C-alpha positions as a Python dict, from the first residue, in 0.01 Angstrom:
ca = {
    (1, 'M'): (0, 0, 0),
    (2, 'G'): (369, -63, -53),
    (3, 'L'): (574, -371, 18),
    (4, 'N'): (710, -229, 345),
    (5, 'T'): (354, -169, 465),
    (6, 'F'): (260, -533, 402),
    (7, 'S'): (581, -647, 573),
    (8, 'S'): (496, -439, 879),
    (9, 'L'): (137, -565, 884),
    (10, 'A'): (252, -927, 867),
    (11, 'Y'): (518, -877, 1136),
    (12, 'F'): (298, -699, 1389),
    (13, 'S'): (1, -930, 1324),
    (14, 'Y'): (219, -1235, 1394),
    (15, 'V'): (351, -1077, 1713),
    (16, 'A'): (3, -969, 1826),
    (17, 'A'): (-156, -1308, 1757),
    (18, 'G'): (126, -1494, 1935),
    (19, 'T'): (109, -1257, 2233),
    (20, 'L'): (-271, -1282, 2261),
    (21, 'Q'): (-251, -1662, 2248),
    (22, 'Y'): (11, -1664, 2523),
    (23, 'L'): (-204, -1439, 2743),
    (24, 'K'): (-508, -1656, 2673),
    (25, 'S'): (-327, -1984, 2747),
    (26, 'S'): (-182, -1844, 3071),
    (27, 'R'): (-531, -1723, 3168),
    (28, 'K'): (-428, -1359, 3182),
    (29, 'L'): (-674, -1261, 2911),
    (30, 'T'): (-1015, -1379, 2795),
    (31, 'T'): (-1068, -1349, 2422),
    (32, 'S'): (-1216, -1547, 2136),
    (33, 'S'): (-997, -1815, 1980),
    (34, 'V'): (-1152, -1734, 1643),
    (35, 'K'): (-1030, -1374, 1669),
    (36, 'I'): (-672, -1488, 1742),
    (37, 'L'): (-677, -1740, 1456),
    (38, 'G'): (-827, -1475, 1227),
    (39, 'L'): (-547, -1234, 1315),
    (40, 'G'): (-294, -1509, 1252),
    (41, 'L'): (-446, -1588, 912),
    (42, 'F'): (-437, -1219, 822),
    (43, 'A'): (-65, -1221, 903),
    (44, 'V'): (-19, -1532, 685),
    (45, 'C'): (-198, -1365, 391),
    (46, 'A'): (13, -1048, 420),
    (47, 'H'): (325, -1262, 454),
    (48, 'A'): (231, -1459, 140),
    (49, 'Y'): (209, -1139, -65),
    (50, 'V'): (544, -1018, 72),
    (51, 'L'): (709, -1350, -12),
    (52, 'Y'): (571, -1337, -365),
    (53, 'R'): (719, -990, -417),
    (54, 'W'): (1052, -1090, -262),
    (55, 'I'): (1096, -1414, -453),
    (56, 'D'): (948, -1344, -799),
    (57, 'T'): (1175, -1080, -951),
    (58, 'P'): (1205, -961, -1314),
    (59, 'L'): (1534, -1153, -1342),
    (60, 'G'): (1396, -1479, -1200),
    (61, 'Q'): (1325, -1631, -860),
    (62, 'N'): (1536, -1500, -572),
    (63, 'L'): (1578, -1815, -361),
    (64, 'S'): (1815, -1675, -100),
    (65, 'V'): (1853, -1848, 237),
    (66, 'S'): (1657, -1579, 423),
    (67, 'H'): (1372, -1594, 171),
    (68, 'M'): (1356, -1974, 190),
    (69, 'F'): (1362, -1964, 570),
    (70, 'S'): (1077, -1713, 567),
    (71, 'L'): (884, -1928, 318),
    (72, 'C'): (921, -2235, 541),
    (73, 'C'): (805, -2035, 844),
    (74, 'W'): (505, -1911, 645),
    (75, 'L'): (413, -2267, 548),
    (76, 'I'): (444, -2393, 907),
    (77, 'S'): (231, -2105, 1040),
    (78, 'L'): (-36, -2169, 778),
    (79, 'M'): (-54, -2540, 863),
    (80, 'V'): (-74, -2482, 1239),
    (81, 'L'): (-341, -2213, 1206),
    (82, 'L'): (-560, -2421, 974),
    (83, 'A'): (-518, -2734, 1187),
    (84, 'S'): (-612, -2536, 1498),
    (85, 'F'): (-971, -2506, 1373),
    (86, 'S'): (-1020, -2883, 1410),
    (87, 'K'): (-752, -2992, 1663),
    (88, 'P'): (-640, -2854, 2002),
    (89, 'L'): (-321, -2704, 1861),
    (90, 'Q'): (-381, -2333, 1901),
    (91, 'N'): (-128, -2298, 2181),
    (92, 'L'): (146, -2388, 1931),
    (93, 'C'): (94, -2038, 1794),
    (94, 'V'): (281, -1910, 2100),
    (95, 'F'): (596, -2070, 1959),
    (96, 'I'): (536, -2069, 1583),
    (97, 'L'): (409, -1718, 1508),
    (98, 'P'): (698, -1525, 1672),
    (99, 'I'): (943, -1730, 1464),
    (100, 'S'): (756, -1628, 1149),
    (101, 'A'): (771, -1264, 1261),
    (102, 'F'): (1148, -1301, 1311),
    (103, 'S'): (1183, -1453, 962),
    (104, 'I'): (1032, -1137, 812),
    (105, 'L'): (1286, -917, 992),
    (106, 'L'): (1566, -1150, 884),
    (107, 'A'): (1463, -1127, 518),
    (108, 'L'): (1426, -749, 539),
    (109, 'F'): (1774, -690, 683),
    (110, 'F'): (1953, -976, 504),
    (111, 'P'): (1762, -1027, 177),
    (112, 'G'): (2044, -1197, -11),
    (113, 'C'): (2051, -1248, -387),
    (114, 'D'): (2042, -1598, -530),
    (115, 'I'): (1861, -1576, -864),
    (116, 'F'): (1732, -1884, -1048),
    (117, 'A'): (1612, -1806, -1401),
    (118, 'T'): (1336, -2065, -1431),
    (119, 'R'): (1080, -1888, -1648),
    (120, 'N'): (1177, -2099, -1951),
    (121, 'H'): (1216, -2414, -1740),
    (122, 'P'): (887, -2473, -1555),
    (123, 'N'): (983, -2829, -1462),
    (124, 'T'): (1282, -2697, -1270),
    (125, 'L'): (1063, -2448, -1087),
    (126, 'I'): (813, -2723, -992),
    (127, 'H'): (1098, -2938, -861),
    (128, 'I'): (1237, -2648, -657),
    (129, 'L'): (896, -2566, -507),
    (130, 'I'): (828, -2930, -413),
    (131, 'S'): (1175, -2951, -256),
    (132, 'I'): (1116, -2634, -54),
    (133, 'L'): (778, -2761, 65),
    (134, 'A'): (933, -3093, 169),
    (135, 'F'): (1213, -2914, 353),
    (136, 'G'): (965, -2682, 525),
    (137, 'I'): (733, -2961, 637),
    (138, 'L'): (1016, -3179, 769),
    (139, 'G'): (1170, -2872, 933),
    (140, 'M'): (838, -2829, 1110),
    (141, 'A'): (865, -3195, 1215),
    (142, 'A'): (1204, -3121, 1373),
    (143, 'L'): (1055, -2829, 1567),
    (144, 'Q'): (758, -3042, 1669),
    (145, 'A'): (990, -3325, 1777),
    (146, 'T'): (1188, -3082, 1994),
    (147, 'L'): (869, -2961, 2162),
    (148, 'V'): (754, -3321, 2220),
    (149, 'Y'): (1091, -3405, 2379),
    (150, 'L'): (1081, -3100, 2608),
    (151, 'Q'): (716, -3161, 2697),
    (152, 'S'): (785, -3526, 2785),
    (153, 'R'): (1086, -3428, 2995),
    (154, 'F'): (898, -3158, 3184),
    (155, 'L'): (604, -3392, 3247),
    (156, 'R'): (840, -3632, 3422),
    (157, 'H'): (1045, -3381, 3619),
    (158, 'K'): (857, -3048, 3630),
    (159, 'P'): (484, -3112, 3571),
    (160, 'T'): (392, -2760, 3682),
    (161, 'Q'): (621, -2596, 3423),
    (162, 'M'): (437, -2328, 3222),
    (163, 'M'): (536, -2496, 2895),
    (164, 'V'): (352, -2815, 3001),
    (165, 'Q'): (38, -2618, 3072),
    (166, 'I'): (51, -2426, 2742),
    (167, 'L'): (119, -2711, 2500),
    (168, 'P'): (-155, -2948, 2378),
    (169, 'P'): (-167, -3300, 2534),
    (170, 'L'): (143, -3511, 2466),
    (171, 'Q'): (-55, -3776, 2277),
    (172, 'T'): (-198, -3508, 2045),
    (173, 'M'): (150, -3364, 1990),
    (174, 'E'): (295, -3705, 1899),
    (175, 'S'): (4, -3784, 1667),
    (176, 'L'): (53, -3452, 1487),
    (177, 'L'): (429, -3518, 1467),
    (178, 'F'): (389, -3838, 1266),
    (179, 'Q'): (121, -3684, 1044),
    (180, 'I'): (368, -3407, 958),
    (181, 'I'): (642, -3663, 888),
    (182, 'W'): (414, -3860, 654),
    (183, 'F'): (327, -3543, 460),
    (184, 'G'): (691, -3433, 442),
    (185, 'F'): (806, -3782, 341),
    (186, 'L'): (560, -3790, 49),
    (187, 'L'): (678, -3447, -67),
    (188, 'L'): (1042, -3554, -34),
    (189, 'S'): (966, -3862, -244),
    (190, 'A'): (800, -3644, -510),
    (191, 'S'): (1100, -3408, -505),
    (192, 'M'): (1347, -3691, -565),
    (193, 'I'): (1135, -3847, -840),
    (194, 'S'): (1104, -3512, -1019),
    (195, 'A'): (1481, -3461, -994),
    (196, 'F'): (1555, -3788, -1171),
    (197, 'L'): (1280, -3739, -1430),
    (198, 'W'): (1344, -3377, -1524),
    (199, 'M'): (1710, -3307, -1453),
    (200, 'D'): (1962, -3397, -1723),
    (201, 'E'): (2248, -3636, -1647),
    (202, 'G'): (2507, -3359, -1620),
    (203, 'I'): (2318, -3176, -1346),
    (204, 'V'): (2246, -3500, -1157),
    (205, 'N'): (2615, -3602, -1166),
    (206, 'S'): (2733, -3256, -1057),
    (207, 'R'): (2499, -3262, -757),
    (208, 'L'): (2583, -3615, -650),
    (209, 'Q'): (2665, -3511, -292),
    (210, 'K'): (2325, -3345, -253),
    (211, 'I'): (2147, -3648, -401),
    (212, 'I'): (2329, -3893, -171),
    (213, 'L'): (2241, -3689, 141),
    (214, 'S'): (1878, -3664, 26),
    (215, 'L'): (1863, -4041, -34),
    (216, 'L'): (2004, -4106, 313),
    (217, 'A'): (1740, -3875, 465),
    (218, 'W'): (1466, -4043, 261),
    (219, 'G'): (1577, -4388, 375),
    (220, 'L'): (1591, -4279, 738),
    (221, 'F'): (1239, -4132, 731),
    (222, 'A'): (1111, -4442, 549),
    (223, 'A'): (1260, -4665, 820),
    (224, 'L'): (1118, -4440, 1093),
    (225, 'L'): (766, -4454, 952),
    (226, 'Y'): (789, -4830, 900),
    (227, 'G'): (913, -4878, 1259),
    (228, 'H'): (635, -4657, 1394),
    (229, 'H'): (370, -4850, 1198),
    (230, 'Q'): (506, -5198, 1277),
    (231, 'S'): (635, -5169, 1632),
    (232, 'G'): (510, -4834, 1758),
    (233, 'L'): (851, -4664, 1743),
    (234, 'R'): (820, -4333, 1928),
    (235, 'G'): (972, -4129, 2207),
    (236, 'S'): (1334, -4017, 2231),
    (237, 'K'): (1460, -4271, 1976),
    (238, 'A'): (1214, -4149, 1710),
    (239, 'I'): (1303, -3789, 1792),
    (240, 'R'): (1673, -3860, 1736),
    (241, 'W'): (1594, -4016, 1398),
    (242, 'I'): (1388, -3713, 1298),
    (243, 'L'): (1660, -3465, 1393),
    (244, 'I'): (1927, -3668, 1211),
    (245, 'G'): (1706, -3688, 899),
    (246, 'V'): (1645, -3314, 898),
    (247, 'S'): (2018, -3251, 952),
    (248, 'L'): (2090, -3461, 642),
    (249, 'L'): (1842, -3251, 445),
    (250, 'V'): (2008, -2931, 568),
    (251, 'G'): (2340, -3074, 450),
    (252, 'A'): (2184, -3157, 112),
    (253, 'Y'): (2049, -2802, 82),
    (254, 'L'): (2386, -2648, 168),
    (255, 'A'): (2559, -2882, -77),
    (256, 'G'): (2325, -2761, -351),
    (257, 'K'): (2389, -2398, -257),
    (258, 'T'): (2766, -2455, -269),
    (259, 'F'): (2737, -2597, -621),
    (260, 'H'): (2524, -2305, -732),
    (261, 'L'): (2778, -2052, -605),
    (262, 'R'): (3064, -2213, -798),
}
């Protein structure tokens, strides 16, 4: 089967799994949760192969914006699907899987071309992959924080809203949110350590703006986690911190892309 076939399989499997989960959560359909999760995992596997073919080219790694967005969506979908086997998170598939399907279409129509020749520099490739994973995980935290905010708001003002009925309990959502932040924070720390260990002084100095924004984001997430552990920081204030931290990381990513294009 060709690459387009795998792309189509991943797209339609994501859409089907998300639709089935919506129908199940709204009690319009009775079906096995295992079947829905299995269909979602099939989509993730097909998506992984497509990403590999898109990114690993004969000239190097094509790390275009659309490919990186699709990679982050793939990672988020994989985490949610695997976590759903042990936690009541399956209804998140209603929101997550359609976004992953959209990311495939985006990469197909706007593939971009941003080649990094890293075959002779494996340390650089490792740093890039860790950075992408950190960005993807913390991007998932931003999405999760938005859902927690909306869920909390609807619980206070519109408790019968469909979104309230579909999402897992608020306490479960908040617990998952801080687990995601811890994971992303550790990856971000590893990314920054690898940058200082493996990048030469010239590259570090030329990307000073990106490094400063990343350090600010790291410090904000560190303070957030410390506040949550020490004083139970949560709710709207924590959500604002998360969104600001992710915005700083987006700025750092764009700063790095600007340097690369020069």
